[in-house]
N, C-alpha and C positions, 0 to 999 in steps of 0.2 A: 061816721057818727062823731059828734063833738060833745065834750064836756067843758064846763066853764069853771075856772078857778076864781073864787069869789073875791080874793084879795086884789086881783088886778083885772078881772073880767077877761083874762086871756083864754082864747079858745084852743083846746087841745084835741087832737084826733085820736080815736081808738078804733081798732078794726070792728066793722059792723058785721062782717062774716068771719066766723072763726070755727074751724073744724079740725080737730086733732084726734086721730084714731086709726084703726086698721081699715083698709079698703076705701079710704076717702077719695083717692085719686079718681077712681072710676065714676064717682058721684059728682065730680066737678061741674059737669054740664047741668045737673039738677040744681046745684047750689047757685050757679049763675042765673039760670032761668027763674028761680024763685025770687031773685033780686031784679028781675026784668032786664037782665044784661044779655042780649041775644047776639050782638055782633062784636067780636073781639079781635084784637091784634095779639098774636102769640109769639113770645120770644123764649127760646129754649137754649140750653147749653149743648155743647157738642156731645153727641152720643146719647143724649137724654131720651130721644124717642124710642130707642131700643130698650131702655130701662123701664120706661113707663108702660110700654106695650100698647096693643091696639085698643084695649078696653077704655083707655082715656078718651080717644077720639070717637069711639063708638058711643060713649056716654054723652059727648057733646052733640053728636048727630041725633040721638034719641030725644034729647031735650030741646032740640031746635036751636042750638047755639052754632052760629056761623063763624068760622075763622076767616076773616077778610084779608088778613095779612099774617104771614108766618116767616120767621127768620131765625136761623141758628146764629148765636152770638159767639164771636171769636175775639172781638175787640171791644173796649169800653171807652173809646175816645169821645169826649163830650161833643165835638163838632159833628161826628158821624151820627151820634144819637139824636142830636137836634135835627139834622137833615132828614133822618129816617122818620122821626116823630111828625114833622110838619109835612111829610109827603104821604102820610096815611090818609085813607078815605075819611071824609067827614062823617061817614056812617058808623065808624068805630065808636062803640059805647063804653068799652073797657079795655084795659091792657093787662095781659096775664104773663107773668114770668115764671118759668119752671126750670129748675136745675140748681146750680150752685151760685156762687157770688156774682160772677160776671153777668149771667143772664138776668138775675134778679135786679142788679144795680142798673143794667141797661133798661129793663122794662120799667123800673120804678121812676127813673129820671124822665123817660119818655112820657109816662103818664103824668108826671108833675108838670112838664112843659105844656101838655095839652089840657091840663085840669080835668083829667078823666080818672075814674076809679081804677085803682091798681090792685090786682090780686096776686099775692106771692104764694108760690107752690114750691117751697124748698125741698130738695131731694137729699140734702145732707144737713147734719146738725153740727156744723163746724164753727159757727160764730153767731152773734146776735144781729148781724146786719140785715137779715131778712125782715125784721120788724123795726128797724131803726129809722129815724127821720132824715137820713142822709144816704148818699150813694158814693161809693169809692170809684172814682173815674180817672181817666187819663186826661190831663189838661196841659196842653203845650208840651207833651212828652213826659210829664211828671204825674205821679199818682197823687190825687188830692181828694179829700172828703168834701162833697158838694151837697148843699141843702136840697132836699127833695121833700118827701112826706111819708107819713105812716101809711101802710097799706089799708085799703078799704076792706080787703079780705086776706085771710091767711088759711091755707089748707095744707095740713101735714099728714101724710099717709105713713103710719108707723110700719106698714108692710115694706115700704121703700126704705125707711130709715134703718130697719134691721139688717139690710144688705150693705150698709155703709162699711167700708174698711175701717179698722181700728183707728187709723190716723185721723179720720174725720171726727170720730167721737171724742178722741182725746183732745183734738183741737177745740171742740165745743166746750169740753170741761175746762181747758186752760183759759178760754175766753170768759167763762162764767166766774171762776174764782177771782178774776181780776177786779171784780166789784169791791172786794175787801180792801185792796190797796187804793183803788180809785176813790172810794168814798172817804178814806182817811186823808188822801191828798186834798180832796175838795174841802173838807172841814178845816184843814190847816191853811188852805188858801184863803178861806173866809176869815180866819183869825188874823191873817196878815193884812186884812182890810181891802183886798182887791176884788172880791167876788161876793155874790149873794148866794145864800143857801136855800134850797127848797126842801122842806121837811117831808112833804108827801112824796116827792121824787126819790128822796133818800130811802124812805120807808119802803117804797115799791122795789127799789134795788135790793135792799136787805131781805125783803120777802122772797125775791127771786132766788136768793141764796138759800133761804130756808127750804124752799121746795126741793132743791137739789140735795142739801146736806142732811135733812131730817128723814132719810130713807133707811129702811132696814137692810137693803142690799146695795152694794156698790158694783154689782156685776154689770159691766157696760153692755153686755149682750142681752140683758133681760128687758122685756117690754116695759116693765115698770120704770126702770131707770131711764130708758130712752124717752118715755113720756115725760118724766120729770125734767130731763134735760131740755126737751122742746119747750115745756112750759116756762122753765127758768129763763131761757134765751128770749122767749117772747116777752116776758115781763121786763127784762133788762132793756129791750128796745123801747118799750112804753115809758120806762123811767126817764130815758133821754128825751122823749117827746115832752114829758111833764116838766122836766127841768129847763127845756129850751136850749140845751147844750149836751155835750157828750160827757160831762163831768161825772154823772153817776156810774159810768161804765168804763171810763178811760182816764188813766192818770200816768204815773211814772212808768208803770209796766208797759203801757202802750208806746211811750216814747222810746223805750229800749227796743221794742219790737220794730218800730219804724226805722230805728238806727240799724238794726240787724238787716232789714230789707236793703238798706243802702250799702252796707259794707260786706255782706256775705257773698261769696261766690255763688253759693246755692242756698238761698234763704229757705227756712222751713215754713210750714203752714203757720198762718197768723196766730192761731190759738195755741199752738205748740210753743212758739216764742213767748207769747204773752204769759202762759202758765208758768214757765221757768222764771221769767222776769218778775212775776207776781210774788213768788216765794222769796226771791232776793230782795225785792222792795219791802216786803213785809218784815224781813229781818232788819233792814235799814230803818224802818219806821218804829221798830219795837212794837209792832201791831198786836193788839190784844187778841186778835183772831188768827194769829200765826199757826196755832195748833190745828185749827180747822183747815187751813190751807194745806198744811203738812199731811193731815189725815186723809183728805179727799184725794190728794195726788198720790198718796201711798196706796190706799185701799183700792183705788180703781186700776192700779197698775201703770199709771201715767209715768212715774219715774223709771220703771223697768223698760217701758216702751222707748223713752228718750235715750236711755243708756245704750240701747242697741245701735243708735246712730247719734252720738253726742255732738254738742256744739264744739266748734273749734275755739280754743281758749284765746288765741290772738284776735280772732274776729270778734269774739264776745267782749274783750277788753276795749277794742276800738269802738264798738257800739256804745259801751258805757261812757266813753269819753265824748262821743258825739251826741248822745241822747238829750242832755240838758239844753242844747242849742237848737233843737228842732222847733220848739215853741218857746221863744225866749221870755214872753210875758206870761207863760203858763206855769204857775207855781206847783211844784211837786217836791217830794223828798229829795229828788235829784238836784234841786236848786240849792240845797245846802252845800257850803264850800267843802265840807269834809266827806261828802257822800261817796265820791269816787274812791278815795283811799279806803273807806270802810267796806265798800263793795269788793274791792280787790282782796281785802283780808278775808271776807266771807268766801270768796272763790277758793282761797287757799285752805280754809279751815272747816267749812261746813261739809258734812258727810254727804248730804243729798246733792249739793252743787258739784262736788268733786266727781260724782258719777255721771253727770250730764254735761259738764263743761270741762273739756280736756285739751 
């Protein structure tokens, strides 16, 4: 489904099929059949078929949905995805990805190449990538964000999400709070004269935060909170589509996470890294919403979870030194000449950071 921005007549995609709730996985076949998508290619993560159970495939059969191709995704190399995509039967009408990041990115990019509807069925709520307009792929041996497209459909079964280990949920929380620092970096970049701002995309990103923050409970095990997290991550992905860039959801905090991926012997989950980096970058920015970041990370237990397996101080320092050079023309608070020295001071003096970076 497409909406038009009147100021530029730019066409943006939004999911036409959207189902979030308990028991949705078994109804996937019905949802596809209702949209007249009867022949699909299915890409799933390793071990996912055991998690989703037989009811998923039974639901496809009952609804007359045929799986013409099925593959378990272990690698996300762009060339392999292209080869697989163009070898699919011309009878395939839609591409469905089910699982975590790799399976979804593989399926999303394959569908993009073939100009087919893509249906995302995330089984973890660890980041907003399931509804973003890009795929994180391996290109010539290096991880890169590659343009793809917003899903035609998103199906999230909260019965599956409630079985997520804490780490995945905390990763999702970390990725969500990053909108606070990313939006501030975006505004500052516009003031520097290098970029354009999209008010509606920013509003959508801020609203995605409201969905998560304005809840009575921060119990990550409650269905209410998990539904709010899913909705928030979904809206974040749509904000990026609206902006035509990752700016509403990715700024200085993501640069630090990318740098941690490069320098750490054992990098942590993306959202875990981003969450800690968001707090540090909010301090650097003097962000008006710093108290909100601190509150959600404290009340959900995020800090206590990270403190059990903290970041290595030397690796974190190297990441801070590396981060500004990852996107040289991409202005963030880290572009300021005194940001590194200030960040080191916060690592020495801030009570929260001292618990999680040692």
